[in-house]
Every structure is written in C-alpha cells, then in structure tokens.
Short mmCIF file of the C-alpha atoms (twelve columns), coordinates in Angstrom:
data_MODEL
# 
_entry.id   MODEL 
# 
loop_
_atom_site.group_PDB 
_atom_site.id 
_atom_site.type_symbol 
_atom_site.label_atom_id 
_atom_site.label_alt_id 
_atom_site.label_comp_id 
_atom_site.label_asym_id 
_atom_site.label_seq_id 
_atom_site.Cartn_x 
_atom_site.Cartn_y 
_atom_site.Cartn_z 
_atom_site.pdbx_PDB_model_num 
ATOM 1   C CA . MET A 1   100.419 68.072 50.300 1 
ATOM 2   C CA . TRP A 2   103.480 69.776 48.792 1 
ATOM 3   C CA . GLU A 3   103.315 67.633 45.458 1 
ATOM 4   C CA . GLN A 4   99.782  69.081 44.829 1 
ATOM 5   C CA . ILE A 5   100.982 72.454 45.329 1 
ATOM 6   C CA . ALA A 6   104.206 71.865 43.166 1 
ATOM 7   C CA . THR A 7   101.897 70.423 40.523 1 
ATOM 8   C CA . ALA A 8   99.603  73.261 40.660 1 
ATOM 9   C CA . ILE A 9   102.444 75.768 40.335 1 
ATOM 10  C CA . GLY A 10  103.758 73.751 37.251 1 
ATOM 11  C CA . ILE A 11  100.438 73.707 35.591 1 
ATOM 12  C CA . LYS A 12  99.959  77.360 36.232 1 
ATOM 13  C CA . ALA A 13  103.323 78.038 34.525 1 
ATOM 14  C CA . VAL A 14  102.214 76.231 31.598 1 
ATOM 15  C CA . GLU A 15  98.968  77.668 31.242 1 
ATOM 16  C CA . LYS A 16  100.696 81.222 31.393 1 
ATOM 17  C CA . PHE A 17  103.227 79.994 28.599 1 
ATOM 18  C CA . PHE A 18  100.391 79.088 26.347 1 
ATOM 19  C CA . ASP A 19  98.055  81.999 27.182 1 
ATOM 20  C CA . GLY A 20  99.167  85.241 25.231 1 
ATOM 21  C CA . ARG A 21  96.660  87.314 27.022 1 
ATOM 22  C CA . ASN A 22  98.582  87.344 30.299 1 
ATOM 23  C CA . LYS A 23  102.112 87.644 28.818 1 
ATOM 24  C CA . GLN A 24  104.295 90.641 29.963 1 
ATOM 25  C CA . ASP A 25  107.048 91.839 28.376 1 
ATOM 26  C CA . THR A 26  109.603 90.036 30.727 1 
ATOM 27  C CA . ASP A 27  108.135 86.752 30.083 1 
ATOM 28  C CA . VAL A 28  110.701 85.688 27.492 1 
ATOM 29  C CA . VAL A 29  111.609 81.944 26.440 1 
ATOM 30  C CA . GLY A 30  115.276 82.782 25.677 1 
ATOM 31  C CA . VAL A 31  116.293 82.087 29.244 1 
ATOM 32  C CA . GLY A 32  114.781 78.730 29.287 1 
ATOM 33  C CA . LEU A 33  116.282 78.078 25.617 1 
ATOM 34  C CA . ALA A 34  119.785 79.193 26.786 1 
ATOM 35  C CA . VAL A 35  119.987 76.912 29.840 1 
ATOM 36  C CA . GLY A 36  118.995 74.005 27.858 1 
ATOM 37  C CA . TYR A 37  121.569 74.815 25.187 1 
ATOM 38  C CA . PHE A 38  124.265 75.216 27.813 1 
ATOM 39  C CA . TYR A 39  123.746 72.064 29.554 1 
ATOM 40  C CA . ASN A 40  123.231 69.791 26.637 1 
ATOM 41  C CA . PHE A 41  126.085 71.468 24.455 1 
ATOM 42  C CA . LEU A 42  128.440 74.064 25.955 1 
ATOM 43  C CA . ASP A 43  129.009 72.266 29.184 1 
ATOM 44  C CA . PRO A 44  129.904 68.884 27.750 1 
ATOM 45  C CA . VAL A 45  132.129 70.684 25.369 1 
ATOM 46  C CA . SER A 46  133.605 72.499 28.120 1 
ATOM 47  C CA . GLN A 47  134.267 69.422 30.158 1 
ATOM 48  C CA . ALA A 48  135.874 67.851 27.085 1 
ATOM 49  C CA . ILE A 49  138.206 70.772 26.613 1 
ATOM 50  C CA . ASP A 50  138.950 71.398 30.133 1 
ATOM 51  C CA . ARG A 51  141.858 69.024 30.182 1 
ATOM 52  C CA . GLU A 52  145.583 69.467 29.787 1 
ATOM 53  C CA . GLU A 53  145.206 68.048 26.267 1 
ATOM 54  C CA . PHE A 54  142.282 66.924 24.237 1 
ATOM 55  C CA . GLU A 55  141.897 65.501 20.697 1 
ATOM 56  C CA . ILE A 56  139.448 66.164 17.669 1 
ATOM 57  C CA . TYR A 57  138.406 62.945 16.041 1 
ATOM 58  C CA . SER A 58  136.796 62.340 12.661 1 
ATOM 59  C CA . GLN A 59  134.793 59.051 11.859 1 
ATOM 60  C CA . THR A 60  136.344 56.557 9.407  1 
ATOM 61  C CA . GLU A 61  134.026 56.218 6.650  1 
ATOM 62  C CA . ASN A 62  131.888 53.154 6.187  1 
ATOM 63  C CA . SER A 63  133.080 51.739 9.529  1 
ATOM 64  C CA . GLU A 64  130.655 49.315 11.392 1 
ATOM 65  C CA . PRO A 65  130.685 49.985 14.377 1 
ATOM 66  C CA . PRO A 66  131.898 53.503 14.026 1 
ATOM 67  C CA . GLN A 67  135.579 53.983 14.121 1 
ATOM 68  C CA . PHE A 68  137.539 57.387 15.025 1 
ATOM 69  C CA . ARG A 69  140.771 58.807 14.195 1 
ATOM 70  C CA . SER A 70  142.491 61.695 15.624 1 
ATOM 71  C CA . GLU A 71  142.830 64.892 13.813 1 
ATOM 72  C CA . GLY A 72  145.156 66.522 16.129 1 
ATOM 73  C CA . GLN A 73  145.846 67.327 19.918 1 
ATOM 74  C CA . PHE A 74  145.028 70.817 21.375 1 
ATOM 75  C CA . THR A 75  145.152 72.664 24.677 1 
ATOM 76  C CA . SER A 76  142.153 74.509 26.144 1 
ATOM 77  C CA . GLU A 77  144.380 77.736 26.433 1 
ATOM 78  C CA . LYS A 78  144.478 77.756 22.459 1 
ATOM 79  C CA . THR A 79  140.827 76.781 22.112 1 
ATOM 80  C CA . LEU A 80  138.075 79.056 21.389 1 
ATOM 81  C CA . VAL A 81  134.262 78.552 21.286 1 
ATOM 82  C CA . GLN A 82  132.109 80.673 18.984 1 
ATOM 83  C CA . ILE A 83  128.536 80.800 18.900 1 
ATOM 84  C CA . ILE A 84  126.789 81.971 15.906 1 
ATOM 85  C CA . VAL A 85  123.458 83.865 16.694 1 
ATOM 86  C CA . PRO A 86  121.176 85.576 14.533 1 
ATOM 87  C CA . LYS A 87  120.909 89.500 14.811 1 
ATOM 88  C CA . ARG A 88  116.995 89.134 14.187 1 
ATOM 89  C CA . LEU A 89  114.518 86.275 14.554 1 
ATOM 90  C CA . ASN A 90  113.639 86.197 10.638 1 
ATOM 91  C CA . VAL A 91  114.370 83.720 7.929  1 
ATOM 92  C CA . GLU A 92  116.986 85.721 6.346  1 
ATOM 93  C CA . ALA A 93  119.063 85.933 9.439  1 
ATOM 94  C CA . PHE A 94  118.679 82.129 9.778  1 
ATOM 95  C CA . LYS A 95  119.903 81.589 6.172  1 
ATOM 96  C CA . ARG A 96  122.926 83.662 6.747  1 
ATOM 97  C CA . CYS A 97  123.812 81.926 9.999  1 
ATOM 98  C CA . GLU A 98  123.425 78.448 8.483  1 
ATOM 99  C CA . ALA A 99  125.729 79.433 5.427  1 
ATOM 100 C CA . GLU A 100 128.392 80.606 7.766  1 
ATOM 101 C CA . PHE A 101 127.890 77.397 9.771  1 
ATOM 102 C CA . LYS A 102 127.813 74.914 6.995  1 
ATOM 103 C CA . ASP A 103 131.426 75.365 5.477  1 
ATOM 104 C CA . LYS A 104 133.149 74.238 8.872  1 
ATOM 105 C CA . SER A 105 134.833 70.886 9.351  1 
ATOM 106 C CA . LYS A 106 132.778 68.366 11.266 1 
ATOM 107 C CA . GLY A 107 134.459 66.303 14.057 1 
ATOM 108 C CA . PHE A 108 134.117 64.740 17.464 1 
ATOM 109 C CA . LEU A 109 135.431 65.157 20.974 1 
ATOM 110 C CA . PHE A 110 135.500 62.170 23.296 1 
ATOM 111 C CA . LEU A 111 133.484 62.775 26.700 1 
ATOM 112 C CA . PRO A 112 134.842 60.426 29.027 1 
ATOM 113 C CA . GLN A 113 132.276 61.021 31.789 1 
ATOM 114 C CA . ASN A 114 129.737 59.929 28.968 1 
ATOM 115 C CA . LYS A 115 131.980 57.267 27.589 1 
ATOM 116 C CA . ARG A 116 130.682 58.611 24.041 1 
ATOM 117 C CA . TYR A 117 131.878 60.764 21.120 1 
ATOM 118 C CA . TYR A 118 130.212 64.151 20.808 1 
ATOM 119 C CA . GLY A 119 129.931 65.799 17.329 1 
ATOM 120 C CA . VAL A 120 131.291 69.499 16.819 1 
ATOM 121 C CA . ASN A 121 131.938 71.786 13.930 1 
ATOM 122 C CA . TYR A 122 135.440 73.388 14.037 1 
ATOM 123 C CA . PHE A 123 138.254 75.022 12.181 1 
ATOM 124 C CA . THR A 124 141.946 75.660 12.931 1 
ATOM 125 C CA . PRO A 125 142.811 79.324 12.263 1 
ATOM 126 C CA . SER A 126 146.692 78.336 12.859 1 
ATOM 127 C CA . ALA A 127 148.717 75.375 13.896 1 
ATOM 128 C CA . GLY A 128 147.927 74.323 17.422 1 
ATOM 129 C CA . GLU A 129 144.862 76.598 17.510 1 
ATOM 130 C CA . LEU A 130 141.096 75.304 17.510 1 
ATOM 131 C CA . THR A 131 137.750 77.165 17.257 1 
ATOM 132 C CA . ILE A 132 134.924 75.006 17.830 1 
ATOM 133 C CA . ILE A 133 131.696 76.755 16.154 1 
ATOM 134 C CA . ASP A 134 128.232 76.170 16.634 1 
ATOM 135 C CA . LEU A 135 124.906 77.514 15.620 1 
ATOM 136 C CA . ALA A 136 122.578 78.599 18.237 1 
ATOM 137 C CA . ARG A 137 119.527 76.980 16.874 1 
ATOM 138 C CA . PRO A 138 117.583 76.911 20.165 1 
ATOM 139 C CA . ILE A 139 116.963 80.709 19.995 1 
ATOM 140 C CA . MET A 140 115.635 80.471 16.414 1 
ATOM 141 C CA . ALA A 141 112.702 78.356 18.207 1 
ATOM 142 C CA . ALA A 142 111.682 81.540 19.589 1 
ATOM 143 C CA . LYS A 143 110.102 82.828 16.439 1 
ATOM 144 C CA . ARG A 144 107.972 79.669 16.069 1 
ATOM 145 C CA . TYR A 145 106.760 80.147 19.746 1 
ATOM 146 C CA . TYR A 146 105.383 83.589 18.777 1 
ATOM 147 C CA . GLU A 147 103.909 82.526 15.403 1 
ATOM 148 C CA . ASP A 148 102.535 79.113 16.547 1 
ATOM 149 C CA . ILE A 149 101.622 79.567 20.214 1 
ATOM 150 C CA . LEU A 150 100.742 83.430 20.609 1 
ATOM 151 C CA . LYS A 151 99.633  83.813 17.071 1 
ATOM 152 C CA . LEU A 152 101.747 87.087 16.485 1 
ATOM 153 C CA . ASP A 153 102.734 87.960 12.855 1 
ATOM 154 C CA . THR A 154 106.473 87.931 12.782 1 
ATOM 155 C CA . HIS A 155 106.587 88.620 9.179  1 
ATOM 156 C CA . ASN A 156 106.133 92.319 9.521  1 
ATOM 157 C CA . GLU A 157 109.627 93.684 9.883  1 
ATOM 158 C CA . SER A 158 108.767 97.110 10.998 1 
ATOM 159 C CA . ASP A 159 106.184 96.200 13.724 1 
ATOM 160 C CA . GLU A 160 107.713 97.819 16.552 1 
ATOM 161 C CA . ARG A 161 106.472 95.272 18.922 1 
ATOM 162 C CA . TRP A 162 107.946 92.471 17.266 1 
ATOM 163 C CA . LEU A 163 111.264 94.397 16.932 1 
ATOM 164 C CA . LYS A 164 111.156 94.702 20.714 1 
ATOM 165 C CA . ILE A 165 110.418 91.119 21.279 1 
ATOM 166 C CA . GLN A 166 113.187 89.963 19.230 1 
ATOM 167 C CA . GLN A 167 115.631 92.102 20.849 1 
ATOM 168 C CA . ALA A 168 114.462 91.004 24.203 1 
ATOM 169 C CA . GLU A 169 114.584 87.391 23.420 1 
ATOM 170 C CA . LEU A 170 118.075 87.532 21.792 1 
ATOM 171 C CA . THR A 171 119.434 89.542 24.714 1 
ATOM 172 C CA . ALA A 172 117.838 87.224 27.224 1 
ATOM 173 C CA . PHE A 173 119.541 84.247 25.518 1 
ATOM 174 C CA . LYS A 174 122.991 85.661 25.071 1 
ATOM 175 C CA . GLU A 175 122.887 87.208 28.761 1 
ATOM 176 C CA . SER A 176 121.975 83.798 30.179 1 
ATOM 177 C CA . LEU A 177 124.875 82.040 28.371 1 
ATOM 178 C CA . ARG A 178 127.212 84.701 29.820 1 
ATOM 179 C CA . ARG A 179 125.995 84.356 33.139 1 
ATOM 180 C CA . LEU A 180 126.130 80.612 33.243 1 
ATOM 181 C CA . GLN A 181 129.676 81.078 31.781 1 
ATOM 182 C CA . ALA A 182 130.764 83.412 34.482 1 
ATOM 183 C CA . ARG A 183 129.763 81.075 37.282 1 
ATOM 184 C CA . GLY A 184 133.026 79.387 36.437 1 
ATOM 185 C CA . TYR A 185 132.208 76.323 34.508 1 
ATOM 186 C CA . GLY A 186 135.295 74.701 33.029 1 
ATOM 187 C CA . ALA A 187 137.379 75.867 30.278 1 
ATOM 188 C CA . LEU A 188 134.702 78.379 28.538 1 
ATOM 189 C CA . VAL A 189 135.523 81.074 31.166 1 
ATOM 190 C CA . ASN A 190 136.812 83.858 28.968 1 
ATOM 191 C CA . GLN A 191 136.702 81.724 25.931 1 
ATOM 192 C CA . LEU A 192 133.111 82.010 24.570 1 
ATOM 193 C CA . ASP A 193 132.429 84.230 21.727 1 
ATOM 194 C CA . PHE A 194 129.355 85.147 19.906 1 
ATOM 195 C CA . ARG A 195 129.262 85.944 16.366 1 
ATOM 196 C CA . GLU A 196 125.831 87.744 15.351 1 
ATOM 197 C CA . ARG A 197 124.940 86.976 11.574 1 
ATOM 198 C CA . GLY A 198 121.824 88.492 9.839  1 
# 
C-alpha cells in the first residue's frame, strides 16, 4: 500500500517538474542542484581535507596504471574552498567563469573511504596555504531547464520574469550550500567562499 502512495507522489512530482503551467515562483531547481553538488563534490573534498594533514597529488604522465606523486602536504586550517558561481544564468557569465577556472593547477586528493583519487583544481596563494577551487557547473543546468523543459526565452536579458527567475535560482543554490555547510559537515565549516563572476 505505502509503495503505491510513494510511487504516485514521485510521479506527481515529476509531472509538476515537466509541466510549466503549474510552476510557482518557489518551484526552483537550484536546491536539488545544490544538494547533488554538495554530496558529490563538496562533501568528499571536505572528508579528504578534514584530517590533520593531507596531500595534493599529480598524476605521473603516461603511467599505466596511473601513478601519483605528492605535490605537497597541507592542513585543513590553511585550506580554503572557493566555488565560482555565475552572477547571471547566461552564456557570457558562463564563459567568464570558465576562463577563471581554466588557469588553475589540476591535482588529486586521495579519499581513503572510497580508496581512490579525486580530481580537484587548486592554487597555492603562499607557502603552506591551499585554495581548492571549483566551478559550480550544476547551477548552469538551470538555464537549460528553463529553455528546454519550460520553453522560456532566456536570451532576452531585459525580461523581468527571467531576471527574477535567475536571481531566485542562484540564491537557492548558494543558500542551500551554505545551509548544508552550516550543519557542521567537516572541514568546510567557515572555509567555503563563493566567487561570483559574470
């Protein structure tokens, strides 16, 4: 009995998601995108750096199977995680975010709980300090949702409705990440910084 009720609820949620006629202003996709981003990227990174000392690795070129060498040891107290977020959900903002993200070093953290290396981008502002930087690509998918699913013209930058939707989605995404962080998850507490570009 409960399985049928739960299935019906799931189907109703999906129908509402794909039906733009019944969408309300509070029906944002940014919360779900943030939850996925947090648990697939920020939480594993937090677990990796939430040790007294951890290392950043690089992959040895042409090594089969892949081999890694240490690029240095760091402490969580001297580690910052920066998330590049677009100011607007438009192509120009996405390009500015990509340009800033591109010039960072690529490395790996070892995740003991998963027994594997996890790719990160980083830079070292000064000796012993580390900034892990990532581009919040999941929120960029919100633009495609409005274009492809709800058939909204997102190219009219003066459309007040689209401006309001963008602000709501970006706010929901960042606020969801802040609240997940504030729940006390590992090393990210007070070490997560948003860099808005665009």
